[in-house]
TORSE-88922 format. One record per residue (C-alpha): residue in three letters; x, z, y. Coordinates in steps of 0.05 Angstrom, whole numbers, padded with zeros to 5 digits, always signed. Each point is the difference from the previous one (the first is absolute). Example, Ala and Ser with C-alpha at 12.3 -4.5 7.8 and 13.67 -1.06 7.14 Angstrom:
# residues 2
Ala+00246+00156-00090Ser+00027-00013+00069
# end
This chain:
# residues 765
Met+00370+00024+00257Lys+00038-00023-00062Lys-00045-00020-00058Ser+00016-00011-00073Leu-00023-00067-00026Leu-00018+00000-00074Ile-00021-00066-00031Thr-00023+00004-00071Gly-00004-00053-00053Leu+00046-00051-00034Leu-00015-00074-00005Val+00042-00048-00041Met-00004-00073+00018Gly+00043-00043-00045Ala+00071+00023+00012Val-00019+00030+00068Thr-00014+00074+00001Phe-00039+00032+00057Val+00026+00071+00002Ala-00035+00062+00028Cys+00042+00045+00042Ser-00004+00065+00040Ser+00041+00016+00061Glu+00003+00066+00036Thr+00064-00013+00039Thr-00013-00072+00020Pro-00075-00010-00003Leu+00000-00062+00044Ala+00058-00035-00032Gln-00030-00020-00066Thr-00068+00001-00034Ala+00005-00049-00057Lys+00047-00056-00020Val+00011-00056-00048Thr+00062-00001-00043Gln+00021-00066-00030Gln+00031-00017-00067Ala-00003-00075+00001Thr+00028-00062+00034Gly-00035-00048+00046Leu-00039+00019+00062Thr-00018+00073+00003Ala-00039+00045+00048Val+00012+00072+00018Phe-00056+00038+00037Thr+00020+00061+00041Thr-00026+00038+00060Ser+00041+00016+00062Ser-00050+00053+00025Ala-00068+00028-00018Trp-00053+00045+00030Asp-00069+00026-00019Ser-00037-00066+00009Gly+00053-00053-00005Phe+00072-00022-00010Asn+00052-00051+00019Gly+00018-00043-00060Val+00062-00042-00016Ile+00005-00054-00053Thr+00069-00023-00021Leu+00002-00069-00032Thr+00065-00013-00038Asn+00025-00066-00028Asn+00039+00016-00064Thr+00013-00073-00016Ala+00058-00046+00016Ala-00041-00046+00045Ala-00029+00013+00069Val-00076+00006+00007Thr-00031-00039+00058Asn-00071+00026-00004Trp-00040+00054-00035Thr-00071+00026-00009Leu-00011+00074-00017Asn-00066+00024-00032Phe-00017+00071-00021Lys-00052+00055-00002Phe+00008+00070+00026Asn-00016+00059-00044Gly-00050+00049+00029Thr-00023-00003+00073Ala+00057-00035+00034Asn-00011-00062+00044Ile+00041-00042+00049Ser-00018+00007+00073Gly+00016-00060+00044Ala+00055-00052-00009Pro+00067+00015-00034Trp+00067-00009+00034Gly+00072-00012-00021Ala+00000-00057-00049Gly-00076+00003-00006Gly-00045-00045+00040Ser-00071+00014-00025Ala-00037+00046-00047Thr-00068-00021-00027Lys-00047+00044-00041Asn-00033-00040-00056Ala-00069+00008-00030Asp+00027+00037-00061Gly+00033+00052+00045Ser+00071-00028-00007Tyr+00044-00019+00058Thr+00039-00065+00011Ile+00060+00004+00046Leu+00034-00063+00025Pro+00067-00004+00037Asn+00006-00013+00075Thr+00013-00071+00022Trp+00068+00012+00031Gly+00041+00015-00062Gly-00034+00056-00037Gly-00009-00043-00061Asn+00076-00009-00010Ile+00032+00049-00050Pro+00073-00018-00016Ala+00025+00006-00071Gly+00013+00073-00015Gly-00030+00019+00068Ser-00064+00033+00023Val-00049+00003+00058Thr-00049+00055+00021Val-00073-00003+00021Ser-00027+00059+00040Tyr-00073+00017+00011Gly-00047+00054+00024Gly-00044+00031-00053Thr-00063+00042-00002Gly-00020+00050-00054Val+00049+00030-00050Phe+00054-00043-00031Ser+00006+00011-00075Gly+00033-00063-00025Val-00024-00070-00015Asn-00020-00041-00061Thr-00011-00073-00022Cys+00059-00020+00044Thr+00026-00072-00001Ile+00050-00041+00041Asn-00010-00075-00001Gly-00047+00012-00059Ala+00052+00038-00041Ser+00004+00075-00013Cys+00030+00042+00055Ala+00047+00025-00054Gly+00027-00070-00011Gly-00020-00045-00057Ser-00068-00029-00016Ser-00066+00023+00028Asp-00059+00027-00040Thr-00067-00003+00037Thr-00046+00002-00060Ala-00041+00064-00003Pro-00014+00034-00066Thr-00068+00001-00034Ser-00035+00066-00006Ser-00063+00028-00033Ile-00025+00069-00016Thr-00047+00032-00051Ala-00026+00071+00000Ser-00026+00039-00059Pro-00050+00031+00000Thr-00037-00029+00059Asn-00050+00058-00003Leu+00035+00067-00012Thr-00051+00053-00020Ala+00046+00056-00022Ala+00066+00028+00025Gly+00056-00046-00020Asn+00040-00061+00022Val-00017-00068+00029Asn+00051-00043-00035Leu+00026-00057+00043Ser+00035-00060-00030Ala+00029-00057+00041Thr+00022-00068-00024Ala+00052-00033+00045Thr+00043-00062-00008Asp+00049-00037+00045Asn+00045-00062-00003Val+00063+00042+00007Gly-00026+00068-00023Val-00042+00058+00023Thr+00040+00058+00029Lys-00056+00051+00007Val-00075+00011+00002Glu-00032+00049+00049Phe-00068+00032-00017Tyr-00048+00016+00057Arg-00064+00040+00004Gly-00032-00029+00062Thr+00058-00006+00049Thr+00038+00059-00030Leu+00062-00015-00043Ile-00007+00044-00061Ala+00055-00025-00047Thr+00055-00052-00012Asp+00021-00030-00067Thr+00063-00043-00007Thr-00007-00020-00073Ala-00053-00037-00039Pro-00051+00017-00024Tyr-00017+00025+00070Ser-00047+00060-00005Tyr-00022+00065+00032Ala-00049+00055-00018Asp-00039+00028+00058Ala-00025+00070-00018Phe-00067+00030+00019Gly-00015+00072-00016Ser-00067+00021+00029Ser-00065-00023+00030Ser+00026+00013+00070Gln+00037-00066-00008Asn-00062-00039-00017Gly-00008-00066+00036Thr+00015-00075-00002Tyr+00072-00022+00004Ser+00033-00067+00011Tyr+00067-00014-00035Thr+00049-00057+00012Ala+00069-00019-00026Lys+00053-00031+00044Ala+00056-00039-00035Phe+00069-00013+00031Asp+00054-00050-00019Ala+00074+00003+00014Ala-00007-00041+00064Gly-00051+00048+00029Asn-00060-00045-00012Thr-00063+00040-00016Lys-00070-00010-00027Thr-00057+00051-00001Ser-00051-00005-00056Thr-00075-00003+00007Ala-00027+00071+00003Ala-00028+00036-00061Ser-00056+00049+00015Val-00007+00066-00038Thr-00056+00052+00005Val+00018+00073-00014Asn-00061+00042-00019Ile+00025+00063-00034Ala-00055+00049-00017Gly+00008+00069+00031Ser+00022+00052-00051Gly-00013+00074+00000Asp-00027+00007+00071Thr-00073-00022+00008Ile-00017+00041+00062Ala-00013-00043+00061Pro+00024+00022+00069Thr-00045+00027+00054Val-00003-00037+00065Ser-00037+00004+00067Leu+00005-00044+00062Ala-00006+00013+00074Ala-00002-00052+00056Ser+00015+00009+00074Pro-00035-00021+00042Thr-00065-00016-00036Asn-00024-00037+00062Leu+00054-00045+00029Thr-00017-00020+00072Ala+00065-00032+00022Ala+00053-00044-00032Gly+00043+00043-00046Asn+00005+00029-00069Val-00047+00034-00049Asn+00047+00052-00030Leu-00014+00015-00073Thr+00025+00064-00034Ala-00009+00014-00074Thr+00008+00068-00033Ala+00017-00008-00074Ser+00023+00047-00056Asp+00011-00005-00075Asn+00020+00045-00057Val+00065-00038-00010Gly+00008-00034+00067Val-00029-00057+00042Ser+00040-00065-00006Lys-00035-00040+00055Val-00062-00006+00043Glu-00033-00068+00016Phe-00043-00009+00063Tyr-00059-00047-00001Arg-00048-00029+00051Gly-00059-00020-00042Thr+00032-00032-00061Thr+00061-00024+00038Leu+00066+00036-00013Leu+00031+00015+00068Gly+00063+00037-00020Thr+00034+00050-00047Asp+00036+00065+00015Thr+00044+00034-00053Thr+00018+00064+00036Ala-00042+00056+00029Pro-00029+00005+00051Tyr-00035-00065-00021Thr-00018-00040+00062Tyr-00018-00070+00024Ala-00016-00027+00070His-00049-00058+00003Ala+00005-00040+00065Tyr-00057-00029+00041Ser+00015-00043+00061Asn-00064-00027+00031Ser-00076-00001+00002Ser-00005-00056-00051Gln+00017+00052-00053Asn-00057+00046+00019Gly-00042+00026-00058Ser-00008+00055-00051Tyr+00052+00007-00054Ser+00007+00042-00063Tyr+00068+00029-00021Thr+00021+00032-00065Ala+00065+00028-00029Lys+00020-00009-00074Ala+00050+00050-00028Phe+00043-00013-00063Asp+00042+00045-00044Ala+00060-00017-00043Ala-00043-00011-00062Gly-00042-00052+00036Asn-00061+00044+00010Asn-00034-00012+00066Lys-00057+00024+00044Thr-00034-00031+00060Ser-00022+00043+00059Thr-00068+00004+00031Ala-00007-00055+00052Val+00010+00014+00074Asn-00039-00043+00050Val+00031-00024+00065Thr-00032-00036+00058Val+00041-00047+00043Asn-00030-00013+00069Ile+00054-00028+00045Pro-00025-00022+00069Val+00001-00073+00020Gln+00066-00018+00032Pro+00005-00020+00074Gly-00017-00073+00008Gly-00054+00001-00053Asn-00006+00007-00075Tyr+00025-00070-00015Arg+00071-00016-00020Arg+00033-00055+00040Val+00061-00019-00041Ala+00051-00053+00020Tyr+00063-00026-00034Phe+00064-00005+00040Ser+00050-00051-00029Gln+00072+00023-00006Trp+00026-00070+00015Gly-00044-00010+00062Ile+00054+00027+00045Tyr+00041-00063-00010Gly-00030-00069+00011Arg-00068+00026+00019Gly+00028+00050+00048Tyr-00053+00052-00016Lys+00028+00070+00002Val-00030+00069-00008Gln+00001+00004+00076Asn-00050-00058+00003Ile-00051+00042-00038Glu-00003+00045+00061Thr+00011-00049+00057Ser-00055-00046-00026Gly-00049+00058-00002Thr-00006-00003-00076Ala+00026+00070-00016Ser-00061+00036+00028Thr-00046-00044-00043Leu+00032+00019-00067Thr-00005+00057-00049His+00053-00026-00049Ile+00061-00046+00001Asn+00025-00026-00067Tyr+00073-00020+00003Ala+00013-00063-00041Phe+00038+00004-00044Gly+00040+00046-00045Asn+00028-00030-00064Val+00008+00021-00072Tyr+00067-00016-00032Ala+00022-00005-00073Gln+00057+00047-00016Pro+00058-00012-00048Asp-00023+00058-00043Gly-00068-00033-00013Thr-00039+00041+00050Tyr-00033-00023+00065Lys+00005+00033+00067Cys-00021-00008+00072Gly+00060-00016+00043Ile+00024-00026+00067Ile+00060-00047-00004Thr+00035-00039+00054Arg-00009-00074+00006Ala+00073-00010-00019Glu-00012+00039-00065Ser-00066-00032-00018Gly+00027-00055-00046Asn-00058-00021-00045Gln-00038+00065+00009Asp-00053-00035+00042Gly+00020+00021+00069Gly+00002+00068+00034Asp+00019+00014+00071Ala+00029+00068+00015Phe+00022-00027+00067Ala-00072-00011+00023Asp-00024+00064-00034Tyr+00047+00052+00028Gln+00067-00029+00023Lys-00017-00047+00058Gly+00013+00031+00068Phe-00055-00015+00051Ala+00016-00004+00074Ala-00039+00042+00049Ala-00043-00060+00020Glu-00020-00009-00073Ser-00013+00073-00017Val-00067+00034-00004Asp+00023+00057+00045Gly+00048-00040+00044Val+00061+00036-00030Ala+00055-00043-00031Asp+00029+00015-00068Val+00073+00022-00002Trp+00052-00024-00050Asp+00006+00064-00042Gln-00075+00013-00004Lys-00021+00015-00072Leu-00069-00032+00006Lys-00009-00064+00038Gly-00038-00065-00012Asn-00075-00006-00013Phe-00004+00068-00034Asn+00024+00036+00063Gln-00047-00040+00045Leu-00059+00017-00045Lys+00018+00073+00003Lys+00001-00005+00077Leu-00067-00035-00001Lys-00030+00055-00043Ala+00024+00052+00050Lys-00041-00035+00054Tyr-00060-00010-00045Pro-00004+00063-00044Asn-00063-00023-00037Leu+00035-00064-00024Lys+00022-00002-00073Val+00056-00045-00025Leu+00005-00020-00074Ile+00055-00038-00036Ser-00029-00059-00037Leu+00036-00016-00065Gly+00001-00070-00030Gly-00038-00057+00032Trp-00007-00072-00022Thr+00075-00010-00008Trp+00024+00069-00021Ser-00048+00015-00058Lys+00051-00024-00050Trp+00014+00065-00037Phe-00065+00039+00004Ser-00022-00018-00070Asn+00066+00021-00032Ala+00007+00062+00044Ser-00069+00027-00019Ser+00004-00016-00074Thr+00018+00071-00024Asp-00011+00070+00024Ala+00074+00011+00009Leu+00009-00063+00041Arg-00059+00017+00044Lys+00027+00069+00014Thr+00068-00028+00018Leu-00029-00053+00046Val-00048+00046+00036Ser+00053+00054+00009Ser+00047-00050+00032Cys-00053-00027+00047Ile-00019+00069+00024Asp+00073+00019+00007Ile+00019-00058+00045Tyr-00063-00010+00041Ile-00037+00067+00003Lys+00059+00048-00005Gly+00040-00050+00042Asn+00065+00001-00041Leu+00025-00067+00026Pro+00062-00034-00028Val+00062+00015+00043Asp+00032-00059+00034Ser+00066+00023+00028Gly+00010-00065+00038Ser-00061+00013+00043Ala+00002+00076-00003Thr-00072+00001-00026Gly-00036+00033-00058Gly+00007+00065-00036Ala-00040+00056-00032Gly-00067+00011+00035Val+00017-00049+00057Gly-00064-00039-00010Ala-00046+00060-00010Gly-00063-00002+00042Val-00003-00075+00007Phe-00050-00012-00057Asp-00064+00038-00015Gly-00013-00033-00066Ile+00008-00060-00045Asp-00038-00065-00007Ile+00008-00039-00065Asp-00006-00076+00007Trp+00009-00026-00071Glu-00020-00073-00001Tyr-00027+00004-00053Pro-00008+00043-00063Gly-00010-00046-00059Gly+00028-00061+00036Gly-00022-00050+00052Gly+00055+00009+00051Leu+00067-00036+00003Pro+00028-00027-00065Thr+00061+00046+00008Asn-00044+00062-00003Thr-00003+00033-00069Ala-00068+00011-00030Ser-00029+00032-00062Ala-00068+00012-00032Ala+00017+00074+00005Asp+00003-00005+00077Lys-00074+00018+00005Gln+00010+00070-00028Asn+00071+00008+00025Phe-00020-00014+00073Thr-00049+00058-00004Leu+00053+00045-00031Leu+00049-00021+00055Leu-00050+00021+00054Lys-00012+00065-00037Glu+00075+00014-00001Phe+00006-00015+00075Arg-00057+00047+00014Thr+00028+00055-00045Gln+00069-00002+00032Leu-00027-00006+00071Asn-00045+00060-00012Ala+00058+00039-00028Leu+00041-00014+00062Ser-00060+00018+00043Ala-00003+00068-00034Thr+00071+00012+00024Thr-00005-00029+00070Gly-00072+00018+00016Lys-00011-00072+00025Pro-00050-00047-00033Tyr+00026-00069-00019Gln-00044-00061-00006Leu+00000-00051-00056Thr-00033-00069+00007Ile+00003-00069-00031Ala-00007-00072+00023Ala-00052-00027-00048Pro-00014-00074-00017Gly-00058-00036+00033Gly-00022-00035-00064Ala-00045+00030-00054Asp+00041-00037-00053Lys+00062+00039+00019Val-00037+00066+00006Ala-00021-00010-00073Asn+00073+00016-00017Gln-00006+00068+00033Glu-00039+00066-00009Pro-00028+00012+00070Ala-00051+00052-00025Leu+00059+00046-00017Tyr+00034-00007+00068Lys-00045+00047+00040Asp+00036+00062-00025Tyr+00069-00026+00020Leu-00010-00044+00062Asp-00019+00018+00071Phe-00026-00070+00010Ile+00006-00072-00023Asn+00021-00057+00047Ile-00034-00063-00027Met+00038-00065+00016Thr-00063-00038+00021Tyr+00037-00062+00025Asp+00038-00059-00029Phe-00062-00017-00040Arg+00019-00073+00011Gly+00057-00037+00034Ala+00044-00061+00005Trp+00035+00015-00066Asp-00056-00048-00020Ala+00030-00051+00048Thr-00056-00051-00007Gly-00055+00050+00011Pro-00057+00005+00002Thr+00003+00037+00066Asn-00033+00068-00005Phe+00000+00072+00026His+00057+00047-00017Ser-00033+00067+00020Asn-00075-00011-00002Leu-00047+00059-00001Tyr-00051-00031-00047Thr+00001-00055-00053Asp-00031-00067+00016Pro-00038-00020-00064Asn+00004-00073+00025Gly+00074+00002+00012Pro+00049-00040-00042Gly+00042+00023-00059Thr-00011+00037-00065Ala+00000+00072-00021Pro+00035+00046+00011Ser+00029-00026+00065Lys-00067-00031+00022Asn-00029+00071+00003Tyr+00057+00033+00038Ser-00026+00038+00060Val+00003+00069+00031Asp-00069+00018-00026Asn+00015-00024-00070Ile+00062+00043-00009Val-00030+00061+00035Thr-00059-00005-00048Thr+00048-00005-00058Phe+00034+00066+00019Leu-00065+00035+00014Asn-00028-00021-00067Ala+00063+00027-00033Gly-00016+00069+00028Val+00048+00003+00060Pro-00029+00042+00057Ala-00019-00044+00058Asn+00039+00042+00051Lys+00065-00013-00038Leu-00006-00076+00009Val+00037-00030+00060Val-00013-00073+00017Gly+00059-00046+00016Ile-00002-00042+00063Pro+00053-00054+00011Phe+00034-00010+00067Tyr+00016-00071-00020Gly-00035-00063-00024Arg+00009-00054-00053Gly-00008-00073+00012Trp+00004-00073-00021Thr+00013-00066+00036Gly-00021-00071-00013Val-00072+00024-00006Pro-00055-00053+00011Asn-00051+00012+00055Val-00057+00016-00046Asn-00041+00065+00002Asn+00047+00021+00057Gly+00058+00001-00050Leu-00031+00053-00045Tyr+00004-00008-00076Gln+00038-00066+00008Ser+00062-00030-00032Ala+00068+00004+00036Ser+00067-00036+00000Gly+00040+00064+00000Ala+00013+00068+00031Ala-00008+00007+00075Pro+00066+00011+00038Gly+00017+00073+00011Thr+00052+00037+00041Tyr+00033+00033-00060Glu-00033-00033-00060Ala-00046-00060-00010Gly-00073+00018-00009Ile+00004+00069+00033Glu+00000+00021+00073Asp-00007+00064+00041Tyr-00063+00015+00040Lys+00041+00003+00064Val+00014-00075-00009Leu-00067-00021-00029Lys-00040+00031+00058Asn+00029-00056+00044Phe-00010-00056-00051Ala-00031-00061+00033Gly-00062-00009-00043Thr-00073+00018-00005Lys-00023+00066-00030Phe-00054+00001-00052Arg-00034+00057-00037Asn-00032+00002-00068Ala-00064+00040-00003Val+00006+00014-00074Thr+00073+00022-00006Lys+00005+00031+00070Gln+00067-00035+00006Met+00024-00046+00056Trp+00044-00060+00002Val+00031-00046+00052Tyr+00007-00075-00007Asn+00028-00055+00044Gly-00019-00061-00039Ser+00059+00003-00047Thr+00025+00072-00007Phe-00042+00057-00028Trp+00016+00075+00008Ser-00040+00059-00028Tyr+00014+00069+00031Asp-00032+00064+00026Asp-00017+00007+00074Glu-00035+00056+00037Gln-00070-00022-00024Val+00022-00004-00073Ile+00030+00070+00007Ala-00064+00027+00031Asp-00040-00027-00060Lys+00049+00031-00049Ala-00002+00067+00037Ala-00076-00001-00004Tyr+00005-00013-00075Ile+00049+00058-00009Lys-00047+00047+00036Ala-00062-00024-00038Lys+00034+00009-00067Gly+00031+00068+00018Leu+00070-00026-00013Gly+00064+00034+00020Gly+00025-00046+00054Ser+00044-00061+00012Met+00071-00022-00016Val+00041-00054+00035Trp+00054-00048-00022Ser+00039+00001+00044Leu+00012+00028+00069Asp+00047-00056+00024Gly-00056-00051-00006Asp-00040+00030+00058Asp+00011-00021+00072Ser+00038+00041+00052Thr-00063+00036+00024Ala-00024+00020-00071Thr-00064-00041+00004Leu-00016+00006-00074Ala+00023+00073-00008Lys-00044+00020+00058Ala-00058-00039-00028Ile+00006+00040-00065Tyr+00004+00066+00038Asn-00058-00015+00046Asn-00045-00019-00058Leu+00024+00051-00050Lys+00003+00070+00029
# end
């Protein structure tokens, strides 16, 4: 079918103009191009073909000088959603995506860098998304239009007056912007919505509000552009609109019904509100207790609240709040609902385990191994580690899956392992080999096959982790950014709209649907304390809670459409000092459960010791160190969460399938609490080793009666890890405290017969 391509917008960069075009007769021949009006090296961007989710791009580099060019470096940013997929060809040799979202293309090594005087070369590449031109383009550091390069962004600030609007009128926005070569325009945004553009100073816009139906808090920013396409977005200005209702003082009427009022299986409590008003109902809000669950603006007013397992059992009170256009509102009489979901097969305890994406490579641990080892039947949940959050050129943040070739400085990503790798029959869960044009392959497809064999098994995508928590703070800093991030995560992982890779014939709309039953957030950590590259803010404490609320709101909204409940969990820190930067008491309304990372309490990052336990159940008051690390233990952090008001059955205790160790340890006190010369040798990293290796370590086992932790020592090397006895003690603790179950990091650390996974199952069911 022939389609018309319409690309809107006009961007001027120096003397290079990126022109919008529309083609009905030749829709695949041209989408946008650069015209040149200068001498020197220039670049022209065109497309040779395009389709719904991608395009084939061509870049023509022309040497307008009298001397040959022997090498070149091209750097640019795409407008909009476009990206390069894989390596370029023609004169191009490599394409790297940089941390700021720009691309750097270098020539091939067999002559692509040579451009004769007055001649040109072409670089071809495959693209994803929609091509709508490029900006900030340079060749060898100079503008793609020829001439000198400008890479200095403008300055930009915004003021709003008034900041509290109490009567119908305007919010007057004023932006101040400067640039070394001149500001070309300023865009005004309300949240993420572009509301106006001003091309002449003073830059201003009046945002009109007419009635109390528009009441709320709004965030405004100004984005300044210079002639080279450099941009800068101002710090946000917050405005509250609180216009008193005029004329109409009659509140709506509203009543609420819930079905069923006694939920006895996983599913939805369906809420229906009946509301009327003398001038019309503008919206109805649904609440469970004091928590806003969702809003409906059109009759019939409905909301579906999902429940997935027996840990959510209890009595709940629901109300509906109706609003009219004048801001009058009325809350319904409460409706009480009882949730009484039976205990799932295999017991009421959750047995969660993380599967590492990269384990299929050097470790050789595939999804198939979860079954062949006997582990699958011991689990209730698998958390797939990890999904990443990426910074976007437009200042937003999104979940995404990118190929290793595309990753650049975006901290990894492996679409190949996720859904592009073809597994042979001998590696497949069901013994059926993947075929070349299969839309879903890789780990995702194998997990889907595993779920088909074990229908009670849930699989969640875990977002973040120790390395990939870089952008959480930024991404959760405003309501608009949170909504964008959450929507993208649900779109790609829950709805399964995987990026298309034409080279491997994988991906597409809905291709990954059914793989994941929910989302696990592993932000390490709100407020700081993770890697130095991870952003952090004092506002993280509140914003993390708001991020979880947004995930729950959007997951529930999807559940209301699909009829399927979706789970939301987090990986929580194992230290009370880090939990102090969070609001765990508020989590119970949003999370199904909390996986506490009760391991890595101590390790060989302190290379000279003292030797100590890394996953001890209790604190040894006579142990070395100072607070807070001296007090780290399973019991200490569980008590911290319980004291914060978290229900016991929502707390899941982490159990490591690996140990931590030191070497050069003197033979005193059997090596415990002693100095060391350094980290013990490990298969993949010094100071850390899998259980499957440590179980054969030639040393003597010792147990500490206070901490309930074991260690092994051979006169020089000390390892602390969990064995079957330690797991039995932790399982007994979980039962005694009425906790929600156990969590494992990670499956590939167990041995081939699932010794530790079976120990958890046998003691916790």
